[in-house]
C-alpha positions as CSV (number, residue, x, y, z in Angstrom):
1,X,-69.4,43.9,22.4
2,X,-66.4,45.7,20.7
3,X,-64.1,42.8,21.7
4,X,-66.6,40.2,20.3
5,X,-66.5,42.1,17.0
6,X,-62.6,42.3,16.7
7,X,-62.6,38.6,17.6
8,X,-64.8,37.8,14.6
9,X,-62.6,40.1,12.2
10,X,-59.7,38.2,13.4
11,X,-61.0,34.8,12.9
12,X,-62.3,35.7,9.4
13,X,-58.6,37.0,8.4
14,X,-57.1,33.6,9.7
15,X,-59.8,31.6,7.8
16,X,-59.1,33.5,4.6
17,X,-55.3,32.9,5.1
18,X,-55.8,29.2,5.5
19,X,-58.1,29.0,2.3
20,X,-55.8,31.2,0.1
21,X,-52.3,30.0,1.4
22,X,-52.6,26.8,3.9
23,X,-49.4,26.2,5.7
24,X,-49.4,22.4,5.0
25,X,-49.2,23.6,1.2
26,X,-46.0,25.5,2.1
27,X,-44.6,22.5,3.9
28,X,-45.3,20.3,0.8
29,X,-43.7,22.9,-1.3
30,X,-40.5,22.8,0.7
31,X,-40.6,19.1,1.0
32,X,-40.8,19.0,-2.9
33,X,-37.7,21.2,-3.2
34,X,-35.8,19.1,-0.8
35,X,-36.6,16.1,-2.8
36,X,-35.5,17.6,-5.9
37,X,-32.0,18.4,-4.4
38,X,-29.7,15.8,-5.7
39,X,-26.1,15.4,-6.3
40,X,-25.1,14.6,-9.7
41,X,-23.6,11.1,-10.5
42,X,-19.7,11.0,-11.0
43,X,-18.4,9.6,-14.2
44,X,-15.8,7.7,-12.4
45,X,-14.8,5.9,-15.6
46,X,-13.4,9.2,-16.8
47,X,-11.4,10.2,-13.7
48,X,-7.6,10.2,-14.5
49,X,-6.4,12.4,-11.4
50,X,-7.5,12.4,-7.8
51,X,-6.4,15.1,-5.4
52,X,-6.9,14.8,-1.7
53,X,-6.5,17.6,0.8
54,X,-7.2,17.3,4.3
55,X,-7.2,20.5,6.4
56,X,-3.8,21.5,7.6
57,X,-1.9,18.7,5.8
58,X,-0.1,18.1,2.5
59,X,-2.1,17.2,-0.3
60,X,-1.7,13.8,-2.2
61,X,-2.3,13.2,-5.9
62,X,-3.1,10.0,-7.8
63,X,-2.6,10.1,-11.4
64,X,-3.7,7.6,-14.2
65,X,-1.2,6.8,-17.1
66,X,-1.5,3.9,-19.5
67,X,-4.4,2.2,-17.4
68,X,-2.3,2.5,-14.2
69,X,-2.4,4.5,-11.3
70,X,0.7,6.2,-9.7
71,X,1.4,8.4,-6.5
72,X,2.9,11.8,-7.5
73,X,4.3,12.3,-4.0
74,X,6.2,8.9,-4.3
75,X,7.8,10.0,-7.4
76,X,5.3,8.0,-9.6
77,X,5.3,4.6,-7.7
78,X,2.7,2.4,-8.7
79,X,-0.6,2.7,-6.3
80,X,-2.5,-0.3,-5.4
81,X,-5.2,-0.6,-7.9
82,X,-7.7,-2.0,-5.6
83,X,-7.5,0.8,-3.1
84,X,-8.1,3.4,-5.8
85,X,-10.9,1.1,-7.1
86,X,-12.4,1.0,-3.7
87,X,-12.4,5.0,-3.6
88,X,-14.0,5.3,-6.9
89,X,-16.6,2.9,-6.1
90,X,-17.6,5.1,-3.1
91,X,-17.8,8.1,-5.3
92,X,-20.4,5.9,-7.6
93,X,-22.8,6.3,-4.5
94,X,-23.1,10.1,-4.8
95,X,-26.2,10.1,-7.0
96,X,-28.0,8.2,-4.0
97,X,-27.1,11.0,-1.7
98,X,-29.7,12.4,0.4
99,X,-30.2,16.2,1.2
100,X,-29.6,17.1,4.9
101,X,-29.3,21.0,5.3
102,X,-28.9,24.2,3.4
103,X,-27.2,26.1,6.3
104,X,-23.7,27.2,6.3
105,X,-23.9,27.4,10.0
106,X,-24.0,23.5,10.0
107,X,-20.9,23.1,8.2
108,X,-18.8,22.8,11.2
109,X,-21.1,20.5,12.8
110,X,-21.1,18.1,9.8
111,X,-17.3,18.7,9.3
112,X,-17.8,19.9,5.7
113,X,-16.5,23.3,6.5
114,X,-13.2,24.8,4.8
115,X,-11.3,24.3,8.4
116,X,-12.6,20.7,9.0
117,X,-13.6,18.9,5.8
118,X,-11.2,17.1,3.4
119,X,-11.1,18.5,-0.1
120,X,-11.4,15.8,-2.9
121,X,-10.9,16.9,-6.5
122,X,-11.6,14.8,-9.4
123,X,-10.2,15.5,-12.8
124,X,-9.7,13.7,-16.3
125,X,-6.2,12.6,-17.3
126,X,-5.8,15.9,-19.3
127,X,-7.0,18.1,-16.0
128,X,-10.5,18.7,-17.0
129,X,-12.5,19.2,-13.8
130,X,-15.0,16.6,-13.0
131,X,-16.0,17.6,-9.4
132,X,-14.9,19.3,-6.2
133,X,-16.1,18.0,-3.0
134,X,-15.7,18.6,0.7
135,X,-16.0,15.3,2.7
136,X,-17.1,15.5,6.2
137,X,-17.6,13.1,9.0
138,X,-19.8,9.8,9.3
139,X,-23.5,10.3,9.8
140,X,-24.7,8.0,12.7
141,X,-28.3,8.6,11.8
142,X,-30.5,8.2,8.8
143,X,-28.4,6.8,5.9
144,X,-25.4,6.4,8.2
145,X,-23.2,7.6,5.4
146,X,-20.8,10.5,5.0
147,X,-21.6,14.1,5.0
148,X,-20.7,15.9,1.7
149,X,-21.0,19.1,0.0
150,X,-20.0,20.6,-3.5
151,X,-17.0,22.9,-3.1
152,X,-18.6,26.5,-3.0
153,X,-22.1,25.4,-2.4
154,X,-23.8,25.4,1.1
155,X,-26.0,22.6,0.8
156,X,-25.0,19.5,2.6
157,X,-26.0,15.9,1.7
158,X,-25.3,12.5,3.1
159,X,-24.0,10.0,0.8
160,X,-24.4,6.2,1.5
161,X,-20.6,5.8,1.0
162,X,-19.8,4.6,4.6
163,X,-15.8,4.1,3.8
164,X,-15.4,7.4,2.0
165,X,-13.9,9.4,4.9
166,X,-11.4,6.7,6.0
167,X,-10.0,6.1,2.4
168,X,-9.1,9.9,2.0
169,X,-5.6,9.6,3.6
170,X,-2.6,11.4,2.3
171,X,-0.1,8.7,3.8
172,X,1.5,7.3,0.6
173,X,2.1,4.1,2.5
174,X,-1.6,3.5,2.5
175,X,-1.8,3.8,-1.4
176,X,1.1,1.2,-2.3
177,X,2.0,-2.2,-1.8
178,X,5.2,-2.4,0.0
179,X,6.1,-5.9,-1.8
180,X,9.3,-5.3,-3.9
181,X,8.9,-8.7,-5.6
182,X,6.4,-10.1,-8.1
183,X,5.0,-12.4,-5.5
184,X,2.4,-11.2,-2.9
185,X,3.6,-12.1,0.4
186,X,0.0,-12.6,1.5
187,X,-0.5,-15.5,-1.1
188,X,1.1,-18.2,1.1
189,X,0.4,-21.0,-1.2
190,X,1.9,-19.3,-4.3
191,X,4.9,-18.2,-2.1
192,X,5.6,-21.8,-0.9
193,X,5.2,-23.2,-4.2
194,X,7.8,-20.9,-6.1
195,X,10.3,-21.1,-3.1
196,X,10.1,-24.9,-3.5
197,X,11.0,-24.4,-7.3
198,X,14.1,-22.4,-6.4
199,X,17.1,-24.5,-7.8
200,X,20.1,-22.0,-7.2
201,X,21.1,-19.4,-4.9
202,X,24.1,-17.0,-5.2
203,X,25.1,-14.8,-2.3
204,X,27.8,-12.3,-2.5
205,X,28.8,-10.5,0.5
206,X,31.2,-7.4,1.0
207,X,31.2,-7.0,4.7
208,X,33.4,-5.1,7.0
209,X,36.3,-6.8,8.8
210,X,35.2,-7.1,12.5
211,X,38.7,-6.6,13.5
212,X,39.4,-3.8,11.1
213,X,36.2,-1.9,9.8
214,X,38.0,0.0,7.2
215,X,38.8,-3.4,5.3
216,X,36.2,-5.5,3.5
217,X,35.9,-9.1,3.6
218,X,34.4,-10.7,0.4
219,X,32.4,-13.8,0.7
220,X,30.6,-15.8,-1.9
221,X,28.1,-18.7,-1.2
222,X,26.5,-20.8,-3.9
223,X,23.9,-23.4,-3.1
224,X,22.4,-25.7,-5.7
225,X,19.7,-28.3,-5.7
226,X,20.4,-31.7,-7.3
227,X,18.2,-34.5,-8.3
228,X,17.6,-37.3,-5.9
229,X,20.0,-40.1,-6.5
230,X,17.6,-42.7,-5.5
231,X,14.0,-43.4,-7.1
232,X,11.3,-41.7,-5.2
233,X,14.0,-40.0,-3.2
234,X,14.0,-36.0,-2.6
235,X,16.2,-33.5,-4.3
236,X,18.9,-32.3,-2.0
237,X,20.7,-28.7,-1.6
238,X,24.7,-29.0,-1.9
239,X,27.2,-26.3,-1.6
240,X,29.0,-25.2,-4.8
241,X,31.0,-22.5,-3.1
242,X,33.0,-22.2,-1.1
243,X,34.8,-25.4,-2.6
244,X,36.2,-26.5,0.9
245,X,32.7,-26.9,2.1
246,X,31.0,-29.1,-0.6
247,X,30.8,-32.0,1.5
248,X,28.2,-30.6,3.9
249,X,24.6,-31.8,3.6
250,X,22.3,-28.9,3.7
251,X,18.9,-28.7,5.4
252,X,16.3,-28.1,2.5
253,X,13.9,-26.2,4.7
254,X,16.6,-23.7,5.7
255,X,17.7,-23.0,2.3
256,X,14.1,-22.9,1.0
257,X,13.6,-20.1,3.7
258,X,16.4,-18.1,2.1
259,X,14.4,-18.3,-1.1
260,X,11.2,-17.5,0.5
261,X,12.9,-14.5,2.2
262,X,13.9,-13.0,-1.2
263,X,10.5,-13.4,-2.6
264,X,8.9,-11.7,0.5
265,X,11.2,-8.7,0.2
266,X,9.4,-5.6,1.3
267,X,10.0,-1.9,1.6
268,X,10.2,-0.2,4.9
269,X,10.2,3.1,3.0
270,X,10.4,4.3,-0.6
271,X,13.6,6.3,-1.5
272,X,13.4,7.4,-4.9
273,X,13.1,6.4,-8.5
274,X,16.8,6.9,-9.3
275,X,20.0,5.7,-7.6
276,X,22.7,8.2,-6.1
277,X,26.4,7.5,-5.5
278,X,26.0,7.7,-1.8
279,X,23.4,4.6,-1.9
280,X,26.4,2.3,-2.7
281,X,24.2,0.3,-5.4
282,X,26.1,1.5,-8.6
283,X,29.5,-0.4,-8.5
284,X,29.0,-3.9,-8.3
285,X,32.2,-4.4,-6.2
286,X,31.0,-2.0,-3.4
287,X,27.5,-3.4,-3.1
288,X,27.1,-4.7,0.6
289,X,25.1,-7.7,-0.5
290,X,23.7,-9.2,-3.4
291,X,21.3,-12.3,-3.4
292,X,20.4,-14.0,-6.9
293,X,17.8,-16.6,-6.8
294,X,16.9,-18.7,-9.7
295,X,13.6,-20.7,-10.1
296,X,11.9,-23.1,-12.4
297,X,8.5,-21.6,-12.7
298,X,6.1,-23.4,-15.1
299,X,9.0,-24.7,-17.1
300,X,10.5,-21.5,-17.3
301,X,13.6,-20.3,-15.7
302,X,13.3,-17.0,-13.9
303,X,15.9,-14.7,-11.7
304,X,15.0,-12.5,-8.9
305,X,17.8,-10.5,-7.4
306,X,18.1,-8.5,-4.3
307,X,20.8,-5.8,-3.8
308,X,21.7,-3.8,-0.6
309,X,23.9,-1.0,-0.4
310,X,25.1,1.5,2.1
311,X,23.4,2.3,5.5
312,X,20.8,5.2,5.6
313,X,22.0,8.0,7.8
314,X,19.7,8.1,10.8
315,X,17.4,11.0,11.3
316,X,19.0,11.9,14.7
317,X,22.8,12.4,14.7
318,X,24.8,9.9,16.9
319,X,22.2,6.9,16.7
320,X,22.9,3.7,14.8
321,X,21.4,3.3,11.6
322,X,18.5,1.0,11.2
323,X,18.1,0.9,7.5
324,X,20.1,0.4,4.3
325,X,19.4,1.3,0.6
326,X,18.1,-1.6,-1.4
327,X,17.0,-2.5,-5.0
328,X,15.3,-5.5,-6.4
329,X,14.7,-7.2,-9.9
330,X,12.3,-9.6,-11.1
331,X,10.3,-10.8,-14.2
332,X,8.0,-7.9,-15.4
333,X,6.9,-4.6,-13.9
334,X,9.9,-2.5,-14.9
335,X,8.2,0.7,-13.5
336,X,8.4,-0.7,-9.9
337,X,12.0,-2.0,-10.2
338,X,13.4,1.4,-10.8
339,X,12.9,2.4,-7.2
340,X,15.4,2.3,-4.4
341,X,13.7,1.6,-1.0
342,X,14.8,0.9,2.6
343,X,15.3,-2.3,4.1
344,X,16.2,-3.6,7.6
345,X,19.9,-3.0,8.7
346,X,20.0,-6.7,9.9
347,X,18.9,-8.3,6.5
348,X,22.4,-8.9,5.2
349,X,23.2,-10.8,8.3
350,X,20.5,-13.4,7.5
351,X,21.8,-14.3,4.0
352,X,25.4,-14.1,4.7
353,X,25.6,-16.7,7.6
354,X,27.3,-19.4,5.5
355,X,26.8,-23.1,4.7
356,X,27.5,-24.3,8.3
357,X,24.3,-22.7,9.5
358,X,22.5,-24.3,7.0
359,X,23.9,-27.8,7.5
360,X,21.6,-30.8,8.0
361,X,22.2,-31.8,11.8
362,X,22.1,-35.5,12.6
363,X,19.1,-36.7,14.5
364,X,20.3,-37.3,18.1
365,X,18.6,-40.4,18.5
366,X,20.2,-41.9,15.4
367,X,23.4,-40.5,16.3
368,X,23.1,-42.2,19.8
369,X,22.0,-45.4,18.2
370,X,24.9,-45.4,15.9
371,X,27.5,-44.8,18.6
372,X,25.8,-47.4,21.1
373,X,28.1,-50.5,21.7
374,X,27.1,-53.7,19.9
């Protein structure tokens, strides 16, 4: 009987508890709190400085000046605008983030801890803080976006920005275009058109004498396109210098290849924004190779120049050098033209081969027919 009475009392207490504070009401309250947790939208149009700091690596800073993004670690070399725009577009999605967890114990799992996450700091151009975030790994469930939290806050969210983590690299090469001329080497139609509009090539070589490397052998090759001599004919390339090879007939495609190579010049690495005496680029008489290409582009004459200097000392002593210092000049974009860059050591050999290599070879069939007895 006593146990029955105690059972009734316990049942009464449980009933009162369900009436006053039902568990489903608590769950609803907690759900309401979670639903209210949102990340604030980022004013990406106000961002003027981006700092990326992966764990255990040096940071990288992108800075905006006069509507142009540059890379601090590359001495102010221009950043690829589309890559920066892609990052800011991902940050525009923060307002659509979903709450995932309030537990700091989950930070390592989501890779948003101080030891595993990548810090991303956004500031205005005058260094006013916009936001500090820690970016984690991709979420393979739910939104399938990227884990993220505010630096200094335990709450973890998932932003629908799927490319965010992959964009946060501190390799400067991922942030700039290695093209060192004003033509995008990926725009083949434009490259071919401009190459066809080249009308003069001047190549000055200052190469070591094969028999005596201490001596320099100076060479100068000048090729010029002349109008067709017959109606409907094609323009022909001729040798201007050296004078003793003026009678050679040049292969137009081979000469066009030289012009195309100038336009396609790319940097293997960036060296710096100023020249140094050891680069061999200051004294015109000491430059290893200079190629000057002249074009007629939209009825305007333009000039593009490639200058190649001394060998870059190899990282490992005793190894042959693989690269040389180089500079380029072209219409517009004065900022990029200030930079010295590394170029392959074999590049000079391609340009200084001389007219004999560019000669238009006779068609073997026509040559055989002409020599046949009549």
